[in-house]
N, C-alpha and C positions, 0 to 999 in steps of 0.2 A: 111601250107602255109597261112591260114587265121590268125593263131596266129601271124605269123611273120608280116603280113600286119597290124594287129591291133597294135602291138608293134611299128612298124615303124611310123604309123600315130601319136600315142601319143608322140613319140620322137620329130617329126617335130612340132606338136601342141604346146608343151611346149617351144621349142626353139623359135618359133615365138612370143609367149606370153611374155617371159621374155627378149627378145631382142628388144622390141619396142623402147625404148629410155633409155637414161642414168639415168633418174630419177627413174627407177625401180630397180636400183642397190642399195642394202642395204649399208648404211654408216658404217664405222668402229664402233665397240662397244662404243668407247669413244666419238664419235661425236653425238650430239643430234640435230636432224633437227629443224630448227627455222622457216621454212616456210611451207605453205600449198599449195597443188596443186588445191584446190577448185577454180573454176572460170578461169581455164587456158585452156578451150576447147571451140570450137565453136559448133554450131549445137546441143546444149544441149536438144533440143526438142526430140532427139532420146532416151533420158533417161526417158521420160514420159511414164508410162505404158499404154498399149492398151488392150482393152477388159475388161468389167465389172467383169467377173468371175475372171480373172487373177489379177485385181486390188484389188478385195475384199479379195483375199488370200495374200495380202501384196506383190505381185510380186514374190512370191516363186514358180516359175512356170517352171524353166528350165528343170525339170524332167518330168513334166506332160503335156508338150506342145503337142497340137494336133490341126488339122484343120487349117483354114486360119491364125489365130494369131501365129502359129508356125513360120511364117516368121519373127516375132519380137522376140519371146522368145527362140526358138531353132528350126531351120529348120529341124533337124532330126525327129521332130514330124510328118512331112509330110509323112514319110515312111509308116505309117499305114493307109493312106487315102484309103477309100473303096467306097466313093461316092462324088458327087459334093456338095460342101458346100460354102455358102456365108455368110460373117460376116460384119456387119455394126456397127459403134460405134459413139456416139456423147458425147462430154464432154466439159463442160464449165470450163476451167482451171483457175488457179489463175489470178488475175488482168483482168478478163473478156476476156481472150483469148479463141478462139474457137479451140478445138482439135478434129480432125476427123480421123477415120480409116475405110478403106474399103479393104476387102481381099476375095479371093476365092481360093479354093483348089480342086483338083480332082486327081484320080489315073492316073499315066502316067509312061510308060516305066519301069514297075516293081517296082515302088515306088509311089511318089506323087509329084505334082508340084503345086506351089502357086504363086499368083500375089497379091501384096499389095501396098497400097498408104496410107501415113501418112501426115497430114497437120496440121499446127498450124498457126493461123492468128489473127490479131487484127482488130477491127473496125477502120474506118478512124479517125486519130488523127490530130487535128489542129496544124499547125506550129506556134510557137511563136519566137520572137526575142527580143533582148534587147530594141529595139526601139518600138516594138509592143508586150508587154508582155501579152496582152489580146487576142492575136490571129491575124493572118495575113489574114485570109479568105482562106488560102491554106491548103490542107490536105495531109497526107502521110499514107501509110499502111506498116505494118510489116507482113511478111509471111515466113513460112518454108515449105519445101516439100521434101518427100523421096518416091521414087518409087522402089520397089524391085521385083526381080524374084527369086524364091526359088525352090529347089529340094531336096527331101529326099529319101533315099533308105535303105532297110534292107540288111546288109552285111551277117548277120547270122539270125537265128530265134530269137536271143536275142539282137543283136547289130545293131543300126541304125546310119547312118551318113547323114548329110544334110548341105547344103550351101545356102546362099543368096547373090546375087549381087545387089547392090542398087546405085541409083543416088541420090545425095543430093543437095538441093539448099536452100540458105537463101537469103532473099531480104528485104531491107528497103529503102523506097523512090526510088531513081534511082540507087541504088547500089545493087550488088548481089555477091554471092560467091558460088562456086560449088565444089563438091568432089565426088569421087567414092570409095565405100567401100564394104567389104565382111564380112559375118558371116560364121563361121564354128562350127557346133554343133554335139554332139553325145548323144545317149541314150542307156544305158545298163540295160536290164531287168534281174535281177539275180534270181536264184532259192533259195536264202536265205531269207525265210520269205517274199517273194514278194517285196523286196526292189528294187527300181529303182534308178539308178545313172545317172545324166545328167550333161553335160558340154557344154558351149557355149562361143566362142570368138566372140564378136560383134563389128561392126564398125571399123574394121581394114582397113585403107585406106589412101587416100591422104589428105594433109592439105588443108585448105581453106583460100582464100584471097579475100577481097572485092575490086571490081572494079566498075566503073560507071562514068557517065558524071559529077557528082558533085565533083569529084576529079580532074577535069581539071580546072586549075586556071591560070590567067595571071601572068607572072613574069617579073618584070622590071629590066633590066640589069643595072649595074653600070660600069662606067669608072673612074678609079682612086678612089677618095673618094666621087664623086658626083653621085647622082642618076639622070638618064636622064628621063625627062618628055615626050620626043618625042615618038609617037607611034612606030617609027622605032626601038626603043630600048626595046620594049615590045615583049616578046615571050610567046608562049603557053607552059605550063608545066603541069605535072600530079603528084599528090601526091601519093607516094608509101605507101601502107598499108602492115602491117606485116602478116605473115602466122600464122594461128592457127590450131592446130591439132584437130581432131574430137574425141568425147568421147569413146575411145576404152575401152571395159570392158570384164573381164573374170568372168564367173559365174560357180559355181560348187555346185551341190545340191543332196540331197537324199530325197526319199519319199516312203511311204508305206501306204497301206490300213489296218488300225489296226483292222477292223472288219472282215478281210479276211486273217489273218496271215496264211502263208502257207510255210513250208520249203520243202526240197526235198522229204520228206516222206509224205507230205500232212497231218500233224498231226492235224492242225486246219483248219476249213473251215467255211465260213459264209453262213448260210442257209436262211437268212431273206431278201435277195434282197436289202440290204442297204450297204452303204460303208461310211467309215470315213477316208479320206485321210489327212495325216500329212506330211508337207514338210518343209525342212530347206535348205536355199540357202545362200551361201556366194558370195559376189561380190567384185572384185578387179579392180577398175577403174583407168585410167591413169590421171584423174583429181580430185581425192579424196582419201580418206582412205578406208580401208577394212570395209565392212558393212555386216549385216545379214538381211535376210528376213525369217519370219515365216509365215506359212499359213496352213489353215485347211478347209476342205469341207465335210459336211455331205450330203449324197445323199439318198433319199428315193424313191426306185423303179423307178429310172430314171425319176421321175416326179417333184420332189421338192428338192431344194438345199439350204442349209444354209452355209454361209462362214464367216471366220474371219481371220485376219492376223495382222502382226506387222512388221514395218520397223524400224530397229535399225541402225541409222547413227550417225556420230560424232556430227553434229550440230543440228540435229532434228530427233526425233523418234516419230512415231505416229501410232495409230491403224487404221485398216480398217475393214469394215463390208459389208455384202451384201447377196443377195439371188437371186434365179433364179427359173423359171418354164419351163417345157417342155410340149408344147401343140401340139400334132400331128406333131412332127418333127421340131417344131419351138421353139428355146430356147430364152427366154427373160430374161436378167440379169440386175441387178442393184448393184452398189457399192457406198459406202460412205467412204471418207477419211478425217480425221481431220488434217488440215494442220497448226494448231497452230496459229501463228500471221496472216496467210493468211486466206482467205475464205475456208470453207469446200468445198470439191469437190464431186459432184454427177455425176456418170457416168452411162450411159445406153448403152446396146449393144444387138444385136439380131444375132442369128446364125440360118440359114435355111438349112435344109437337103433336097436335091432334089433326 
């Protein structure tokens, strides 16, 4: 029965993935695509990695997700929650944007439950016009927000399933857009040399459209060929904005601890209380091309961690590095990412076990 349920889940999972939109349909062999899907989605702050540990590993984390950040990387990672955990992250993103994450996780109903908040915001920006290019004295802000509720559960001793429901908002000046989305993730822990397989379909949800008072404009009606100046001929109108899809993404990855390789017969075992995790993840987004993430983490006695990763994308590829320390159940992590023409990104996060 469990095998049938697992088969049915994956059948539905892949049908949802590849029926998102017509752009996912492969063109005939003789047709060469001339356009790119980059820049065709709203709420792209949902693509910015959260957690210094995860970022230092290049974002190759769909298989290793655990704790509060599982809400972002793979909610199936909540299935192994054994204690209350709190995660906080601060990140100065490119062009001086403030990127924050807060999340908590705890055991619940035979699995784990998590609550997460992600925000991206700017400092006040002065408004300029053609008449006043040096500034008007008025300011506006840009902000993004996503609030998610997640749950993960073990269906067997090796297979975990999880989901996140999230509310998304983007706001600029007096205009805002909203969406509702879900994530669905799985983690399979095999007995083949300790390999872990993870999959996650993220941000599958409604489109976004900006509305707000600045889109309300006066419209002067015309009669015949003449435009009437009388207020009686002026009506209030609203500018219609178009709908934008959110950045749906499918991730698939594998990972293993090469210092603790173990097959079904337990031929090799690690005896020095250290680990070296290697992870490879492929991403298939609806607003870009297929890309890879590579990540590694060396752990010494659960006290000190060294990490490195690499993000391979069509338009930019860059390395990531980081480290972490565990002090009496408090994990402090740091990551560095070279963003090329943009500023480098330094991320700090803390994970507290209660």
